[in-house]
All heavy atoms as TSV, in Angstrom:
chain	resi	resn	atom	element	x	y	z
A	1	MET	N	N	67.265	134.370	82.976
A	1	MET	CA	C	68.054	133.974	81.812
A	1	MET	C	C	67.163	133.550	80.649
A	1	MET	O	O	67.519	133.757	79.498
A	1	MET	CB	C	68.994	132.833	82.186
A	1	MET	CG	C	70.221	133.281	82.981
A	1	MET	SD	S	71.105	134.606	82.196
A	1	MET	CE	C	72.399	133.748	81.403
A	2	SER	N	N	66.012	132.960	80.949
A	2	SER	CA	C	65.164	132.482	79.858
A	2	SER	C	C	64.601	133.649	79.054
A	2	SER	O	O	64.376	133.518	77.858
A	2	SER	CB	C	64.037	131.615	80.398
A	2	SER	OG	O	63.153	132.397	81.177
A	3	ILE	N	N	64.406	134.800	79.693
A	3	ILE	CA	C	63.914	135.972	78.973
A	3	ILE	C	C	64.965	136.444	77.965
A	3	ILE	O	O	64.637	136.780	76.825
A	3	ILE	CB	C	63.544	137.107	79.956
A	3	ILE	CG1	C	62.351	136.691	80.807
A	3	ILE	CG2	C	63.250	138.399	79.220
A	3	ILE	CD1	C	61.979	137.668	81.884
A	4	GLU	N	N	66.210	136.430	78.386
A	4	GLU	CA	C	67.291	136.845	77.480
A	4	GLU	C	C	67.403	135.881	76.298
A	4	GLU	O	O	67.587	136.313	75.153
A	4	GLU	CB	C	68.612	136.921	78.235
A	4	GLU	CG	C	68.669	138.073	79.221
A	4	GLU	CD	C	69.951	138.073	80.025
A	4	GLU	OE1	O	70.853	137.248	79.750
A	4	GLU	OE2	O	70.050	138.900	80.941
A	5	LYS	N	N	67.257	134.587	76.563
A	5	LYS	CA	C	67.333	133.595	75.487
A	5	LYS	C	C	66.160	133.776	74.526
A	5	LYS	O	O	66.340	133.710	73.307
A	5	LYS	CB	C	67.330	132.184	76.067
A	5	LYS	CG	C	68.624	131.797	76.765
A	5	LYS	CD	C	68.548	130.396	77.322
A	5	LYS	CE	C	69.799	130.048	78.105
A	5	LYS	NZ	N	69.714	128.715	78.697
A	6	ASP	N	N	64.974	134.015	75.087
A	6	ASP	CA	C	63.804	134.244	74.234
A	6	ASP	C	C	63.985	135.498	73.394
A	6	ASP	O	O	63.643	135.516	72.208
A	6	ASP	CB	C	62.538	134.379	75.082
A	6	ASP	CG	C	62.107	133.059	75.710
A	6	ASP	OD1	O	62.573	132.002	75.229
A	6	ASP	OD2	O	61.318	133.096	76.666
A	7	ALA	N	N	64.539	136.541	73.996
A	7	ALA	CA	C	64.757	137.790	73.260
A	7	ALA	C	C	65.752	137.575	72.130
A	7	ALA	O	O	65.554	138.057	71.004
A	7	ALA	CB	C	65.240	138.890	74.205
A	8	GLU	N	N	66.821	136.861	72.400
A	8	GLU	CA	C	67.821	136.579	71.360
A	8	GLU	C	C	67.209	135.742	70.237
A	8	GLU	O	O	67.467	135.983	69.050
A	8	GLU	CB	C	69.025	135.858	71.963
A	8	GLU	CG	C	69.902	136.752	72.810
A	8	GLU	CD	C	71.065	135.996	73.442
A	8	GLU	OE1	O	71.383	134.889	72.976
A	8	GLU	OE2	O	71.649	136.532	74.393
A	9	LYS	N	N	66.373	134.776	70.587
A	9	LYS	CA	C	65.717	133.933	69.588
A	9	LYS	C	C	64.809	134.779	68.704
A	9	LYS	O	O	64.804	134.627	67.471
A	9	LYS	CB	C	64.913	132.833	70.286
A	9	LYS	CG	C	64.202	131.903	69.344
A	9	LYS	CD	C	63.421	130.852	70.103
A	9	LYS	CE	C	62.611	130.015	69.139
A	9	LYS	NZ	N	61.745	129.064	69.832
A	10	ILE	N	N	64.051	135.676	69.311
A	10	ILE	CA	C	63.151	136.546	68.543
A	10	ILE	C	C	63.945	137.430	67.596
A	10	ILE	O	O	63.596	137.584	66.419
A	10	ILE	CB	C	62.290	137.399	69.498
A	10	ILE	CG1	C	61.293	136.506	70.230
A	10	ILE	CG2	C	61.564	138.514	68.742
A	10	ILE	CD1	C	60.563	137.195	71.362
A	11	ILE	N	N	65.036	138.005	68.081
A	11	ILE	CA	C	65.876	138.874	67.245
A	11	ILE	C	C	66.482	138.086	66.091
A	11	ILE	O	O	66.506	138.556	64.948
A	11	ILE	CB	C	66.965	139.558	68.093
A	11	ILE	CG1	C	66.304	140.563	69.045
A	11	ILE	CG2	C	68.003	140.245	67.214
A	11	ILE	CD1	C	67.236	141.161	70.061
A	12	ASP	N	N	66.957	136.876	66.363
A	12	ASP	CA	C	67.540	136.049	65.304
A	12	ASP	C	C	66.495	135.699	64.242
A	12	ASP	O	O	66.756	135.795	63.039
A	12	ASP	CB	C	68.129	134.760	65.884
A	12	ASP	CG	C	69.405	135.009	66.678
A	12	ASP	OD1	O	70.034	136.074	66.473
A	12	ASP	OD2	O	69.759	134.147	67.505
A	13	GLU	N	N	65.299	135.306	64.672
A	13	GLU	CA	C	64.246	134.963	63.713
A	13	GLU	C	C	63.818	136.186	62.904
A	13	GLU	O	O	63.573	136.092	61.706
A	13	GLU	CB	C	63.045	134.370	64.448
A	13	GLU	CG	C	63.318	132.982	65.000
A	13	GLU	CD	C	62.144	132.434	65.791
A	13	GLU	OE1	O	61.059	133.038	65.760
A	13	GLU	OE2	O	62.329	131.391	66.441
A	14	PHE	N	N	63.760	137.341	63.558
A	14	PHE	CA	C	63.398	138.565	62.854
A	14	PHE	C	C	64.469	138.931	61.831
A	14	PHE	O	O	64.157	139.336	60.706
A	14	PHE	CB	C	63.194	139.704	63.857
A	14	PHE	CG	C	62.692	140.967	63.241
A	14	PHE	CD1	C	61.413	141.049	62.723
A	14	PHE	CD2	C	63.501	142.093	63.170
A	14	PHE	CE1	C	60.944	142.213	62.156
A	14	PHE	CE2	C	63.038	143.262	62.600
A	14	PHE	CZ	C	61.757	143.326	62.096
A	15	SER	N	N	65.721	138.771	62.197
A	15	SER	CA	C	66.818	139.055	61.263
A	15	SER	C	C	66.752	138.143	60.049
A	15	SER	O	O	66.965	138.583	58.919
A	15	SER	CB	C	68.165	138.884	61.959
A	15	SER	OG	O	68.312	139.823	62.987
A	16	LYS	N	N	66.453	136.860	60.255
A	16	LYS	CA	C	66.326	135.924	59.141
A	16	LYS	C	C	65.170	136.321	58.232
A	16	LYS	O	O	65.266	136.222	57.010
A	16	LYS	CB	C	66.130	134.501	59.654
A	16	LYS	CG	C	67.360	133.914	60.312
A	16	LYS	CD	C	67.077	132.552	60.877
A	16	LYS	CE	C	68.267	132.023	61.661
A	16	LYS	NZ	N	67.976	130.740	62.309
A	17	THR	N	N	64.084	136.770	58.826
A	17	THR	CA	C	62.927	137.203	58.045
A	17	THR	C	C	63.284	138.416	57.203
A	17	THR	O	O	62.893	138.524	56.043
A	17	THR	CB	C	61.739	137.533	58.979
A	17	THR	OG1	O	61.440	136.386	59.763
A	17	THR	CG2	C	60.521	137.952	58.187
A	18	LEU	N	N	64.029	139.351	57.792
A	18	LEU	CA	C	64.426	140.553	57.050
A	18	LEU	C	C	65.332	140.215	55.876
A	18	LEU	O	O	65.300	140.906	54.852
A	18	LEU	CB	C	65.130	141.548	57.984
A	18	LEU	CG	C	64.264	142.252	59.019
A	18	LEU	CD1	C	65.114	143.165	59.890
A	18	LEU	CD2	C	63.161	143.059	58.346
A	19	ASP	N	N	66.126	139.174	56.012
A	19	ASP	CA	C	67.004	138.762	54.906
A	19	ASP	C	C	66.200	138.284	53.707
A	19	ASP	O	O	66.657	138.380	52.569
A	19	ASP	CB	C	67.951	137.641	55.362
A	19	ASP	CG	C	69.011	138.157	56.326
A	19	ASP	OD1	O	69.278	139.384	56.323
A	19	ASP	OD2	O	69.568	137.330	57.072
A	20	ASN	N	N	64.993	137.782	53.924
A	20	ASN	CA	C	64.170	137.251	52.847
A	20	ASN	C	C	63.336	138.314	52.135
A	20	ASN	O	O	62.679	138.019	51.144
A	20	ASN	CB	C	63.230	136.165	53.378
A	20	ASN	CG	C	64.003	134.958	53.876
A	20	ASN	OD1	O	65.090	134.667	53.399
A	20	ASN	ND2	N	63.440	134.273	54.847
A	21	ILE	N	N	63.355	139.541	52.636
A	21	ILE	CA	C	62.586	140.611	52.005
A	21	ILE	C	C	63.417	141.187	50.863
A	21	ILE	O	O	64.545	141.621	51.062
A	21	ILE	CB	C	62.232	141.707	53.023
A	21	ILE	CG1	C	61.328	141.127	54.115
A	21	ILE	CG2	C	61.566	142.907	52.335
A	21	ILE	CD1	C	61.002	142.084	55.224
A	22	PRO	N	N	62.858	141.217	49.658
A	22	PRO	CA	C	63.625	141.734	48.521
A	22	PRO	C	C	63.788	143.253	48.611
A	22	PRO	O	O	62.941	143.958	49.165
A	22	PRO	CB	C	62.767	141.359	47.304
A	22	PRO	CG	C	61.390	141.211	47.849
A	22	PRO	CD	C	61.537	140.758	49.261
A	23	ASP	N	N	64.906	143.731	48.085
A	23	ASP	CA	C	65.143	145.169	48.041
A	23	ASP	C	C	64.227	145.788	46.998
A	23	ASP	O	O	63.952	145.199	45.951
A	23	ASP	CB	C	66.602	145.467	47.674
A	23	ASP	CG	C	67.550	145.050	48.794
A	23	ASP	OD1	O	67.111	145.046	49.963
A	23	ASP	OD2	O	68.716	144.740	48.494
A	24	SER	N	N	63.744	146.976	47.285
A	24	SER	CA	C	62.906	147.675	46.324
A	24	SER	C	C	63.271	149.152	46.342
A	24	SER	O	O	63.863	149.658	47.298
A	24	SER	CB	C	61.424	147.498	46.660
A	24	SER	OG	O	61.146	148.065	47.927
A	25	GLU	N	N	62.908	149.819	45.278
A	25	GLU	CA	C	63.194	151.238	45.203
A	25	GLU	C	C	62.227	151.988	46.114
A	25	GLU	O	O	61.089	151.591	46.304
A	25	GLU	CB	C	63.027	151.732	43.765
A	25	GLU	CG	C	64.034	151.146	42.804
A	25	GLU	CD	C	63.844	151.696	41.407
A	25	GLU	OE1	O	63.275	152.794	41.268
A	25	GLU	OE2	O	64.264	151.025	40.460
A	26	GLU	N	N	62.730	153.098	46.645
A	26	GLU	CA	C	61.876	153.896	47.508
A	26	GLU	C	C	60.810	154.587	46.680
A	26	GLU	O	O	61.032	154.952	45.530
A	26	GLU	CB	C	62.705	154.945	48.244
A	26	GLU	CG	C	63.652	154.346	49.261
A	26	GLU	CD	C	64.367	155.415	50.058
A	26	GLU	OE1	O	63.817	156.515	50.236
A	26	GLU	OE2	O	65.491	155.154	50.487
A	27	THR	N	N	59.659	154.748	47.275
A	27	THR	CA	C	58.559	155.420	46.608
A	27	THR	C	C	58.186	156.645	47.430
A	27	THR	O	O	58.117	156.584	48.648
A	27	THR	CB	C	57.335	154.496	46.516
A	27	THR	OG1	O	57.739	153.288	45.873
A	27	THR	CG2	C	56.218	155.139	45.734
A	28	TRP	N	N	57.969	157.731	46.752
A	28	TRP	CA	C	57.612	158.978	47.426
A	28	TRP	C	C	56.220	159.393	47.000
A	28	TRP	O	O	55.873	159.329	45.831
A	28	TRP	CB	C	58.610	160.090	47.074
A	28	TRP	CG	C	59.983	159.785	47.567
A	28	TRP	CD1	C	60.954	159.092	46.904
A	28	TRP	CD2	C	60.532	160.132	48.824
A	28	TRP	NE1	N	62.076	158.988	47.666
A	28	TRP	CE2	C	61.846	159.639	48.871
A	28	TRP	CE3	C	60.057	160.811	49.931
A	28	TRP	CZ2	C	62.681	159.811	49.962
A	28	TRP	CZ3	C	60.905	160.978	51.020
A	28	TRP	CH2	C	62.193	160.477	51.026
A	29	TYR	N	N	55.435	159.798	47.941
A	29	TYR	CA	C	54.101	160.295	47.660
A	29	TYR	C	C	54.034	161.760	48.102
A	29	TYR	O	O	54.331	162.082	49.243
A	29	TYR	CB	C	53.028	159.497	48.415
A	29	TYR	CG	C	52.982	158.050	47.992
A	29	TYR	CD1	C	53.625	157.068	48.726
A	29	TYR	CD2	C	52.292	157.684	46.846
A	29	TYR	CE1	C	53.585	155.742	48.332
A	29	TYR	CE2	C	52.251	156.359	46.446
A	29	TYR	CZ	C	52.893	155.401	47.194
A	29	TYR	OH	O	52.851	154.091	46.802
A	30	ILE	N	N	53.658	162.612	47.192
A	30	ILE	CA	C	53.537	164.022	47.524
A	30	ILE	C	C	52.058	164.327	47.724
A	30	ILE	O	O	51.227	164.074	46.853
A	30	ILE	CB	C	54.124	164.901	46.402
A	30	ILE	CG1	C	55.605	164.578	46.227
A	30	ILE	CG2	C	53.899	166.371	46.700
A	30	ILE	CD1	C	56.235	165.276	45.039
A	31	THR	N	N	51.739	164.850	48.874
A	31	THR	CA	C	50.350	165.195	49.164
A	31	THR	C	C	50.289	166.649	49.604
A	31	THR	O	O	51.267	167.216	50.091
A	31	THR	CB	C	49.769	164.321	50.289
A	31	THR	OG1	O	50.564	164.503	51.456
A	31	THR	CG2	C	49.761	162.864	49.890
A	32	ASP	N	N	49.133	167.236	49.445
A	32	ASP	CA	C	48.947	168.593	49.919
A	32	ASP	C	C	48.866	168.578	51.437
A	32	ASP	O	O	48.286	167.682	52.047
A	32	ASP	CB	C	47.653	169.181	49.358
A	32	ASP	CG	C	47.727	169.389	47.853
A	32	ASP	OD1	O	48.854	169.584	47.351
A	32	ASP	OD2	O	46.679	169.355	47.197
A	33	ASN	N	N	49.460	169.587	52.002
A	33	ASN	CA	C	49.417	169.723	53.449
A	33	ASN	C	C	48.176	170.547	53.796
A	33	ASN	O	O	48.187	171.762	53.749
A	33	ASN	CB	C	50.686	170.401	53.957
A	33	ASN	CG	C	50.768	170.389	55.464
A	33	ASN	OD1	O	49.990	169.725	56.124
A	33	ASN	ND2	N	51.716	171.136	56.007
A	34	LEU	N	N	47.097	169.869	54.102
A	34	LEU	CA	C	45.836	170.528	54.380
A	34	LEU	C	C	45.515	170.433	55.859
A	34	LEU	O	O	45.790	169.432	56.508
A	34	LEU	CB	C	44.705	169.869	53.583
A	34	LEU	CG	C	44.844	169.876	52.070
A	34	LEU	CD1	C	43.716	169.078	51.444
A	34	LEU	CD2	C	44.833	171.297	51.541
A	35	ASN	N	N	44.910	171.491	56.360
A	35	ASN	CA	C	44.447	171.488	57.731
A	35	ASN	C	C	42.988	171.040	57.719
A	35	ASN	O	O	42.103	171.783	57.322
A	35	ASN	CB	C	44.587	172.884	58.334
A	35	ASN	CG	C	44.257	172.886	59.801
A	35	ASN	OD1	O	43.924	171.861	60.379
A	35	ASN	ND2	N	44.347	174.050	60.420
A	36	LEU	N	N	42.742	169.826	58.119
A	36	LEU	CA	C	41.406	169.258	58.050
A	36	LEU	C	C	40.766	169.260	59.434
A	36	LEU	O	O	40.522	168.218	60.035
A	36	LEU	CB	C	41.455	167.832	57.492
A	36	LEU	CG	C	42.057	167.683	56.111
A	36	LEU	CD1	C	42.134	166.212	55.722
A	36	LEU	CD2	C	41.238	168.449	55.085
A	37	THR	N	N	40.510	170.449	59.943
A	37	THR	CA	C	39.874	170.549	61.245
A	37	THR	C	C	38.444	171.037	61.069
A	37	THR	O	O	38.068	171.550	60.018
A	37	THR	CB	C	40.632	171.521	62.163
A	37	THR	OG1	O	40.687	172.803	61.536
A	37	THR	CG2	C	42.042	171.035	62.429
A	38	ARG	N	N	37.670	170.888	62.086
A	38	ARG	CA	C	36.296	171.372	62.054
A	38	ARG	C	C	36.009	172.081	63.365
A	38	ARG	O	O	36.698	171.887	64.362
A	38	ARG	CB	C	35.321	170.226	61.858
A	38	ARG	CG	C	35.407	169.182	62.953
A	38	ARG	CD	C	34.324	168.123	62.794
A	38	ARG	NE	N	34.532	167.025	63.688
A	38	ARG	CZ	C	34.309	167.040	64.999
A	38	ARG	NH1	N	33.855	168.124	65.573
A	38	ARG	NH2	N	34.538	165.987	65.741
A	39	GLU	N	N	34.978	172.872	63.353
A	39	GLU	CA	C	34.583	173.551	64.576
A	39	GLU	C	C	33.960	172.551	65.532
A	39	GLU	O	O	33.293	171.609	65.112
A	39	GLU	CB	C	33.566	174.650	64.274
A	39	GLU	CG	C	34.154	175.879	63.645
A	39	GLU	CD	C	33.141	177.002	63.585
A	39	GLU	OE1	O	32.284	177.109	64.478
A	39	GLU	OE2	O	33.214	177.772	62.621
A	40	ASP	N	N	34.173	172.768	66.821
A	40	ASP	CA	C	33.522	171.940	67.817
A	40	ASP	C	C	32.061	172.338	67.908
A	40	ASP	O	O	31.722	173.510	68.019
A	40	ASP	CB	C	34.183	172.107	69.184
A	40	ASP	CG	C	35.536	171.433	69.246
A	40	ASP	OD1	O	35.748	170.486	68.489
A	40	ASP	OD2	O	36.370	171.859	70.065
A	41	VAL	N	N	31.218	171.345	67.832
A	41	VAL	CA	C	29.787	171.590	67.919
A	41	VAL	C	C	29.274	170.877	69.165
A	41	VAL	O	O	29.466	169.661	69.303
A	41	VAL	CB	C	29.067	171.055	66.660
A	41	VAL	CG1	C	27.580	171.278	66.760
A	41	VAL	CG2	C	29.648	171.675	65.417
A	42	PRO	N	N	28.649	171.601	70.080
A	42	PRO	CA	C	28.148	170.931	71.288
A	42	PRO	C	C	26.986	169.998	70.945
A	42	PRO	O	O	26.175	170.290	70.072
A	42	PRO	CB	C	27.686	172.084	72.178
A	42	PRO	CG	C	27.429	173.215	71.256
A	42	PRO	CD	C	28.346	173.021	70.078
A	43	HIS	N	N	26.958	168.877	71.623
A	43	HIS	CA	C	25.884	167.912	71.432
A	43	HIS	C	C	24.927	168.017	72.614
A	43	HIS	O	O	25.341	168.280	73.737
A	43	HIS	CB	C	26.429	166.487	71.342
A	43	HIS	CG	C	27.345	166.277	70.189
A	43	HIS	ND1	N	26.895	166.103	68.905
A	43	HIS	CD2	C	28.701	166.228	70.108
A	43	HIS	CE1	C	27.913	165.958	68.089
A	43	HIS	NE2	N	29.034	166.028	68.796
A	44	GLU	N	N	23.674	167.770	72.338
A	44	GLU	CA	C	22.683	167.821	73.405
A	44	GLU	C	C	22.952	166.700	74.396
A	44	GLU	O	O	23.156	165.546	74.016
A	44	GLU	CB	C	21.292	167.654	72.807
A	44	GLU	CG	C	20.188	167.728	73.834
A	44	GLU	CD	C	18.829	167.507	73.206
A	44	GLU	OE1	O	18.654	167.805	72.016
A	44	GLU	OE2	O	17.960	167.015	73.934
A	45	LYS	N	N	22.982	167.058	75.668
A	45	LYS	CA	C	23.209	166.069	76.718
A	45	LYS	C	C	21.959	165.969	77.566
A	45	LYS	O	O	21.434	166.955	78.043
A	45	LYS	CB	C	24.403	166.469	77.579
A	45	LYS	CG	C	25.689	166.486	76.807
A	45	LYS	CD	C	26.847	166.917	77.671
A	45	LYS	CE	C	28.098	166.945	76.827
A	45	LYS	NZ	N	28.671	168.229	76.698
A	46	ASN	N	N	21.477	164.762	77.715
A	46	ASN	CA	C	20.279	164.537	78.487
A	46	ASN	C	C	20.609	163.578	79.630
A	46	ASN	O	O	20.746	162.373	79.420
A	46	ASN	CB	C	19.176	163.960	77.596
A	46	ASN	CG	C	17.857	163.838	78.314
A	46	ASN	OD1	O	17.785	163.924	79.531
A	46	ASN	ND2	N	16.803	163.627	77.554
A	47	PRO	N	N	20.758	164.105	80.861
A	47	PRO	CA	C	21.123	163.234	81.988
A	47	PRO	C	C	20.131	162.105	82.223
A	47	PRO	O	O	20.521	161.034	82.667
A	47	PRO	CB	C	21.152	164.191	83.184
A	47	PRO	CG	C	21.205	165.560	82.611
A	47	PRO	CD	C	20.621	165.501	81.243
A	48	GLU	N	N	18.874	162.317	81.909
A	48	GLU	CA	C	17.888	161.255	82.118
A	48	GLU	C	C	18.180	160.056	81.228
A	48	GLU	O	O	18.055	158.908	81.653
A	48	GLU	CB	C	16.487	161.786	81.847
A	48	GLU	CG	C	16.023	162.796	82.883
A	48	GLU	CD	C	14.669	163.400	82.545
A	48	GLU	OE1	O	14.035	162.947	81.572
A	48	GLU	OE2	O	14.264	164.317	83.270
A	49	LYS	N	N	18.592	160.312	79.988
A	49	LYS	CA	C	18.935	159.199	79.094
A	49	LYS	C	C	20.187	158.478	79.582
A	49	LYS	O	O	20.296	157.255	79.477
A	49	LYS	CB	C	19.183	159.719	77.675
A	49	LYS	CG	C	17.944	160.033	76.910
A	49	LYS	CD	C	18.296	160.420	75.489
A	49	LYS	CE	C	17.087	160.668	74.633
A	49	LYS	NZ	N	17.442	161.041	73.260
A	50	ILE	N	N	21.132	159.252	80.096
A	50	ILE	CA	C	22.380	158.643	80.578
A	50	ILE	C	C	22.104	157.777	81.798
A	50	ILE	O	O	22.601	156.653	81.916
A	50	ILE	CB	C	23.414	159.741	80.904
A	50	ILE	CG1	C	23.804	160.492	79.622
A	50	ILE	CG2	C	24.646	159.153	81.578
A	50	ILE	CD1	C	24.626	161.738	79.850
A	51	LEU	N	N	21.287	158.291	82.704
A	51	LEU	CA	C	21.014	157.552	83.941
A	51	LEU	C	C	20.033	156.402	83.746
A	51	LEU	O	O	19.880	155.564	84.633
A	51	LEU	CB	C	20.480	158.519	85.002
A	51	LEU	CG	C	21.489	159.538	85.530
A	51	LEU	CD1	C	20.812	160.521	86.465
A	51	LEU	CD2	C	22.644	158.835	86.222
A	52	ARG	N	N	19.393	156.327	82.593
A	52	ARG	CA	C	18.421	155.267	82.338
A	52	ARG	C	C	19.053	153.884	82.480
A	52	ARG	O	O	18.446	152.956	82.990
A	52	ARG	CB	C	17.855	155.429	80.931
A	52	ARG	CG	C	16.680	154.534	80.654
A	52	ARG	CD	C	16.122	154.717	79.267
A	52	ARG	NE	N	15.835	156.118	78.996
A	52	ARG	CZ	C	15.779	156.654	77.791
A	52	ARG	NH1	N	15.981	155.904	76.731
A	52	ARG	NH2	N	15.518	157.924	77.619
A	53	ASN	N	N	20.313	153.722	82.043
A	53	ASN	CA	C	20.996	152.424	82.103
A	53	ASN	C	C	21.950	152.315	83.286
A	53	ASN	O	O	22.642	151.317	83.427
A	53	ASN	CB	C	21.773	152.175	80.815
A	53	ASN	CG	C	20.845	152.006	79.642
A	53	ASN	OD1	O	19.780	151.431	79.774
A	53	ASN	ND2	N	21.251	152.504	78.491
A	54	ALA	N	N	21.992	153.345	84.127
A	54	ALA	CA	C	22.926	153.346	85.253
A	54	ALA	C	C	22.367	152.520	86.405
A	54	ALA	O	O	21.157	152.335	86.543
A	54	ALA	CB	C	23.186	154.770	85.709
A	55	HIS	N	N	23.282	152.045	87.244
A	55	HIS	CA	C	22.899	151.303	88.445
A	55	HIS	C	C	22.806	152.297	89.604
A	55	HIS	O	O	23.786	152.949	89.952
A	55	HIS	CB	C	23.915	150.210	88.767
A	55	HIS	CG	C	24.025	149.173	87.699
A	55	HIS	ND1	N	23.071	148.205	87.513
A	55	HIS	CD2	C	24.957	148.968	86.740
A	55	HIS	CE1	C	23.422	147.436	86.495
A	55	HIS	NE2	N	24.567	147.884	85.998
A	56	ILE	N	N	21.632	152.410	90.192
A	56	ILE	CA	C	21.398	153.329	91.290
A	56	ILE	C	C	21.074	152.502	92.537
A	56	ILE	O	O	20.254	151.573	92.484
A	56	ILE	CB	C	20.206	154.277	90.981
A	56	ILE	CG1	C	20.386	154.966	89.631
A	56	ILE	CG2	C	19.997	155.283	92.096
A	56	ILE	CD1	C	21.504	155.965	89.565
A	57	ASP	N	N	21.717	152.847	93.673
A	57	ASP	CA	C	21.405	152.107	94.895
A	57	ASP	C	C	20.149	152.675	95.547
A	57	ASP	O	O	19.536	153.625	95.048
A	57	ASP	CB	C	22.606	152.092	95.847
A	57	ASP	CG	C	22.932	153.458	96.425
A	57	ASP	OD1	O	22.175	154.416	96.187
A	57	ASP	OD2	O	23.959	153.569	97.128
A	58	LYS	N	N	19.751	152.106	96.690
A	58	LYS	CA	C	18.494	152.494	97.336
A	58	LYS	C	C	18.508	153.925	97.847
A	58	LYS	O	O	17.459	154.535	98.034
A	58	LYS	CB	C	18.176	151.527	98.470
A	58	LYS	CG	C	19.195	151.527	99.597
A	58	LYS	CD	C	18.848	150.527	100.657
A	58	LYS	CE	C	19.967	150.565	101.717
A	58	LYS	NZ	N	19.737	149.604	102.754
A	59	ASP	N	N	19.721	154.499	98.057
A	59	ASP	CA	C	19.833	155.885	98.519
A	59	ASP	C	C	19.903	156.875	97.364
A	59	ASP	O	O	20.047	158.074	97.580
A	59	ASP	CB	C	21.071	156.046	99.407
A	59	ASP	CG	C	20.988	155.193	100.671
A	59	ASP	OD1	O	19.867	155.049	101.205
A	59	ASP	OD2	O	22.031	154.683	101.112
A	60	GLY	N	N	19.849	156.378	96.129
A	60	GLY	CA	C	19.892	157.258	94.966
A	60	GLY	C	C	21.290	157.563	94.463
A	60	GLY	O	O	21.481	158.446	93.642
A	61	ASN	N	N	22.272	156.831	94.970
A	61	ASN	CA	C	23.663	157.033	94.533
A	61	ASN	C	C	23.964	156.212	93.299
A	61	ASN	O	O	23.507	155.084	93.163
A	61	ASN	CB	C	24.638	156.641	95.656
A	61	ASN	CG	C	24.442	157.481	96.901
A	61	ASN	OD1	O	24.302	158.692	96.820
A	61	ASN	ND2	N	24.436	156.830	98.045
A	62	LEU	N	N	24.755	156.772	92.425
A	62	LEU	CA	C	25.183	156.086	91.214
A	62	LEU	C	C	26.256	155.072	91.576
A	62	LEU	O	O	27.253	155.407	92.210
A	62	LEU	CB	C	25.731	157.099	90.205
A	62	LEU	CG	C	26.258	156.560	88.897
A	62	LEU	CD1	C	25.137	155.915	88.103
A	62	LEU	CD2	C	26.892	157.674	88.089
A	63	LYS	N	N	26.048	153.817	91.182
A	63	LYS	CA	C	27.029	152.761	91.468
A	63	LYS	C	C	27.834	152.483	90.204
A	63	LYS	O	O	27.268	152.302	89.129
A	63	LYS	CB	C	26.307	151.483	91.906
A	63	LYS	CG	C	25.610	151.599	93.220
A	63	LYS	CD	C	24.747	150.396	93.578
A	63	LYS	CE	C	25.329	149.068	93.275
A	63	LYS	NZ	N	24.495	147.936	93.712
A	64	VAL	N	N	29.169	152.491	90.342
A	64	VAL	CA	C	30.045	152.192	89.217
A	64	VAL	C	C	31.061	151.144	89.656
A	64	VAL	O	O	31.372	151.000	90.830
A	64	VAL	CB	C	30.793	153.460	88.718
A	64	VAL	CG1	C	29.815	154.458	88.144
A	64	VAL	CG2	C	31.624	154.086	89.805
A	65	LYS	N	N	31.572	150.433	88.661
A	65	LYS	CA	C	32.578	149.405	88.922
A	65	LYS	C	C	33.921	150.076	89.152
A	65	LYS	O	O	34.315	150.975	88.390
A	65	LYS	CB	C	32.672	148.442	87.737
A	65	LYS	CG	C	33.688	147.357	87.938
A	65	LYS	CD	C	33.770	146.450	86.725
A	65	LYS	CE	C	34.886	145.444	86.925
A	65	LYS	NZ	N	35.097	144.643	85.737
A	66	LYS	N	N	34.643	149.631	90.158
A	66	LYS	CA	C	35.980	150.124	90.418
A	66	LYS	C	C	36.923	149.567	89.353
A	66	LYS	O	O	36.833	148.401	88.981
A	66	LYS	CB	C	36.437	149.655	91.807
A	66	LYS	CG	C	37.793	150.157	92.206
A	66	LYS	CD	C	38.120	149.683	93.617
A	66	LYS	CE	C	39.505	150.099	94.018
A	66	LYS	NZ	N	39.850	149.607	95.366
A	67	ALA	N	N	37.794	150.427	88.845
A	67	ALA	CA	C	38.725	150.011	87.790
A	67	ALA	C	C	39.625	148.884	88.286
A	67	ALA	O	O	40.009	148.848	89.442
A	67	ALA	CB	C	39.556	151.195	87.332
A	68	ASP	N	N	39.969	147.969	87.385
A	68	ASP	CA	C	40.807	146.821	87.743
A	68	ASP	C	C	42.221	147.219	88.101
A	68	ASP	O	O	42.890	146.542	88.856
A	68	ASP	CB	C	40.831	145.812	86.589
A	68	ASP	CG	C	39.467	145.170	86.375
A	68	ASP	OD1	O	38.680	145.094	87.343
A	68	ASP	OD2	O	39.193	144.750	85.237
A	69	TRP	N	N	42.715	148.326	87.538
A	69	TRP	CA	C	44.108	148.692	87.775
A	69	TRP	C	C	44.290	149.478	89.057
A	69	TRP	O	O	45.397	149.824	89.426
A	69	TRP	CB	C	44.674	149.492	86.587
A	69	TRP	CG	C	43.990	150.808	86.378
A	69	TRP	CD1	C	44.278	151.980	87.013
A	69	TRP	CD2	C	42.928	151.096	85.490
A	69	TRP	NE1	N	43.442	152.958	86.580
A	69	TRP	CE2	C	42.606	152.448	85.640
A	69	TRP	CE3	C	42.209	150.341	84.590
A	69	TRP	CZ2	C	41.593	153.067	84.899
A	69	TRP	CZ3	C	41.200	150.962	83.872
A	69	TRP	CH2	C	40.910	152.306	84.033
A	70	VAL	N	N	43.195	149.793	89.746
A	70	VAL	CA	C	43.297	150.561	91.006
A	70	VAL	C	C	43.540	149.627	92.152
A	70	VAL	O	O	43.061	148.572	92.248
A	70	VAL	CB	C	42.013	151.405	91.242
A	70	VAL	CG1	C	42.085	152.122	92.563
A	70	VAL	CG2	C	41.813	152.377	90.117
């Protein structure tokens, strides 16, 4: 029940806030519809640089932290 009361309180406060916002005329902005894409460019990948900061166990395995949501 407290969740419902909190939700009603939030809605009431939001409604009061909306009442205080003055009315204004709508504004329209016309922009060109441009396709702003670029070609994919491959980047050099160097596994040695990546593994430089990695945690490796004594058997040579990469150690990573298990995700919290798993």
